[in-house]
N, C-alpha and C positions, 0 to 999 in steps of 0.2 A: 712452737718452733721445732724443726727437725734437727737433732744433734748429728754431728758427723758420725758415720758408721765405719767401723774397721773393715777393711777389705777381707774377703774370705781367704785370700792367699796370704800366707805368713810373710810378714814384713822381713823378718830375719832370714828365713830359708830361701826366699826368692830374690830379695833385693840386697841383703847385707851379708849373709853368711858365705864365707869362702872356705869350703872344706876341701882340702887336698889329700888328706889321708886320715885313717883311723888310728888313734894312738892308744896303747894300753896305759891306763892310769897308773901313776906311780903310787907308792905307799903313802906319800905325802898328800897326793891328790885324793886318794881314797879317804884319808883322815879328814881332809877339807870337805869332801862330799858329805861325810857323816855329820860334820858340824853344820853344814848348810841345811841338811835335812832336818836336823834338830831345831835349827833356828826357824825354818819354815813351819815346822809343827808347832813351835811355840807361838809364832805369829797367828796361826790358825785358831789358837785357843784364846787369844786376846779378845777382850770385849770392849764395847763402847758404852759410855755412861748413858743411863736412861734419858737424861736431859738432852744430851747431844743427839741421841737417836731420835727423840721426839721432835726436836727442832729441825733437823735435816729432813725428816719425813714431811713436816709441815711446809717447809720451804719448797721442796720439790713438787709436792701436790699443788701448792698455790701456783707454781710456775708452769703447771700443765702436764706433769708426769702422771699419766693415768694407769700405767702398768703397775702391777702389784710389786711392792718392794718386799722382797723375801727376807733380807737381812742387811745390816750395816755393820761393817767390821773395819779395822784399821787397814789402810791400803799399803801396798809395798812402795808406793810413791810417797816421798816425804811430805809431811804436813797435809795429808789428804786421807779421806775415808772412802772405802769401797762400798758402793751401794749395789747390791745384787738385785736384778730385776727378773721377774718371771718371763722366760722365753726371749729375753733380749740381752744385748751386751751390757755389761755393768757400767756404772758411772763411778767416777772418782771425784770427790767434792771436798773443798776446803771446809774447815770447821765453821767459818762464818757464812757458808752457803753461797759465796759469791762466784767462785771459779769452779767449773765443771769440765771434766774430760770424759768422753765415752769411748770405751774400747778395752779389749783384753790386753793385759800386759804380757810381753814376751821376754823371757829370761835371756839375758846375754850369755851365750855359751862360753865366752872367753874366761880364762882364769883371772880371778880378781887379784891383781898385783898390789894395788894401793887400797888399803882397808880403812884408812883414817876418814873421819867424817869431814867433808869439805866445809870451808867457811861459807855459811849461807849468805845469799844476796840480800840487799835491802831494797826498799821501794825506789830509791834513787837510781838503782842500777838496772831497772826494768828496761829491756830493749838494748842493753849494752852487750858487747861481746864478753864472753867469760874471760876471767883473768888467765894469764899465761900458765900459772901453776895449776889452776883447776883444769884447764884444757889438757895439759900434759898428763895429769893424773887420770883423767877420763880416757884418753887415748891409750894409756898403759893398760887400762882395764878392757880394751876393745880389740885386742890383738887378733882375735879370730874373725873379725868383721871386715869385709872388704869395703872399699870406698870410704873408709874412715882414715883420715890423715891430717897432717897439720893444716891442710888447706880447707878442711871441713869447717863450715861456720857453726858456731855455737853461741847462743845468746841467753841471758838471764830472762826468765819470765816473771810475772807478778806473783807466782807461787814460789817461795824460797825452797830450793832443793829440786825444782823442776826446770830442766834446760830444754830450750828449743834448738833443734839442729836441722840441717838440710844437706842432702847429698849434692854433689856438684852438678847433677842433672836437675836440681831444683826441687826434688821430692822432700817435703818436710816430715819431721818426726819429733816426738817428745821423749825424754828419758830422764831418769833420776840422775842426780849429780854425781853419784858413784858409778854411773853407767851400767848398773845391774839390770834395770828394767826399761824396756823400750815399747812405745806404742805409736801408731800413726794417727792417733786421735788429735784433736785440736782443743785448745782451751776456749770454752764458751763462758759467757758472763751472765749471771742473774742479777738484775737491778730492778728495784721497786717491785719485786715479786714476779718478774717476768724474764724469760730468756731474751736477751737483746742481740745475740749473735756472738761472733768471735771477739776476742779481746782487742778492740781497735786501738786502744792506747799502746799496747805492746807492739802491734803491727806498725803503727806510725813511728814509734821510737826505734824499733829494730831497723826499719827501712831508712830512717835518718842516719843511723849508724853505718849502714851499708854505703849510703851516698858519701858520707864523710871519709870512708876508706878508699874510695875510687881514686885512681890516678887521673886527675883532672886534665892532664896534658894528653890523655888517650881517649877523651870524650870528643865526639864531633859536635861542636856547638854552633847553633844558629841563633845569634843574639836577637833580642827584640829590636825592631827598627823604629819604634816609638818609645815613649817612657815605659820602662819595664813594670809590668803589673803582675806577672806570674812567671814561675820557672817550673818546667817539667823535665822529668827524666823518662826516656823511652828506651826500652830494651828492644832492639831492632835486628832483623835478619834480612839480608839483601834479596833473598828468594821468597820471602813471605809476601803474598799478594796483598794482604791487609796492611802490612807495613808500608808497601808502596803507595797504597791509597792514602794512608795517613800522611806520607811524605809530600803528597801533592798539596796538602793543606798548610805546610810549614810556612811559606811566604805570607799567607793570610794570617796565621797565628802570630808571626813576627810583627806584622803590621798592627795587630791588636795589643801588642805589648807583651807577648809571650816569648820567653827564651826557651829554646828546645835543646836539651842535652841528650845526645844519642849514645847509648851504651851498646857496643858491639856484642850481640848475643846470638851467635850462629846456632841454629837448630837443624837446618837442612844439611844433608850430607855434603853437598858441594860448597857450602857456605864458608867453612873455616879458611880454606885456601883462598877463596875469592875475597873475603873480607880482609885477610892478611895483606893482600895486594893493595887494597884501598888504604889501610892503616899504615902501609909502608911509604906512602907519599911523603915528600920531603918536608912540607910545611902544612899549616892548618888550612890555608886556602886551597891548596892542591888536594888535600884529603877531602874537604867539603865538595869540591868539584867532582872528584872521582866517585864519591858517595852519591851525589846527585845523578850522575850518569847511570849508576847501577840502579837506583830507585826509580828514576823517571824514564830511562831509555832501555834498561836491561843490559847495558854495556859494562862489562867488568874490566877494571884496570889491573893488569898483572903486576906482581911485585918485580922490582928490578933485581938483577942478579946480585947487586951489592947489598940488598936488604935481606939479612939473615935472621933478624929478630922478629919474634912473634909479639906484636903490640896489642893483639886482641885478647888473647887468653887470660892474662893477669886480671883485667877488669871483669872478664866473663866469669872467672872463678870467684872473685869477690862478690859479684852480683848474684851468686847462688843463694845468698842470704835473702834475696827478694822472693825466692821460691816461685819463679816465673813458670807458669804452666802453658802459656801460649803467648805468641808475639802478635802485634806490638803490645807490650805491657807498659801502661802509661801511669806515672806517679807524679803527684804534686810534690813540690819541694818539701812540704811538711810530712811526707811519707805516705799519704793516702793514695791507695790504688783506685784508678777509675775502672768501673766494672759495667759500663754500658757502651753503646755504639758511639764512636768518636764523630760520627756523621750526624748525630742528633743534636738539637739545641741544648740538651742537658750538658754536653761537653763544655761549652762556653760558660754555662752556669757553674759547673764544677771548678773551672779555672777562675771564676770571678771576673770575667771580662765580657759580659753580655753586651 
C-alpha cells in the first residue's frame, strides 16, 4: 500500500502561516528559545528500547515497507515513534504498530502560551470533537496561524494526543494536542500484518459527529417515498455539473427508500450568493422547489430584500469536518463516504437498496 505523502510545499508557510511583520524577540522569548533548543537536543538523544525497535521493524517489514529503516527514535507526536527511512519521508508509528502517519512534522511558530499537558482522549472519544477546554488551549498556542479560529473543527483520533483538524476550506491536517507540531499526513492502519488504508473507524465516527452538529432545519431534505431503507448526506453546489446529474436521480432514489439530505456546500465563485437565495425561501417546500429549479433547469431564485440572514454558511462551516475535496460528496448515515461513480450499480449496493 502507498502511504500518504507530504506535499513538497510547506503546510504552514503556504496554507497556515500569517506573517505580518518581523518582531525582535524579547529577553523572555530568547530564554524560552534556549529552553526549547535544550529540550529538542534532549529529545534527539533519547533512545528506544531494543525490544520496541525490533518489534516495529518486524511489523513494518511484514506490512511491506522495503525501504531501509535507518533509525527509530521517539517522535515529537505524543505516543508515537519516528521511523527514519532512507530517501523517504519518515513514518510515525504507535508502539503497538497499529497506527502509522507518514510525513515531516512542521513546528508551529506561534508562542506556546499553554504549556500544561492536555487530558488525553480515550477510545470512547475517537471521532468526537475535542473538548471546549482543549480547543481553547490549542487555539491559544496557534496565534501565528491564519485560518485557525473557534470555527476550526478538531476531533480526537485513535492515538491519544493526536488531533485531526481541517481548515474551513476542507483541507485536513494532524497535530499534537499541545498544537506544537503539525503535518498533513493521515493516519493509516496496520491490521493482520498489512496496511489496510486510512482509519475508517475514525472517519465514520468523525463524520457522524459532523452530521449530529448540523442544523437540520437548514438541510434540504428529499424524504423516501416508500419505506425508508437508507439515509444519505450530500454536500452539493448548484453550479457543480456532477451535482446536477446526481440530483436527476433523487426521485428514483426516493422511490427506492432513500432519504437525501442536502448540505449547502458552495465551492464555485458565484454559488454562495445564489445558494443564499435558495435557502432564503420561506418554507421547506419553497426551498426544495427553488433548489430543483437550480439543479434541473439552471434557474436561480434570488433572495428577497427582506432576507438578510445567511442560512448556508453555518452548516457549510460545520461540514468542514467532512474534509470535502469535491462535490457531490455522498455519505451514508453511518459516516461512510462513497468513493465511486454514483451512476454505477455499485452505488445502490453501497446504499443497500439493490
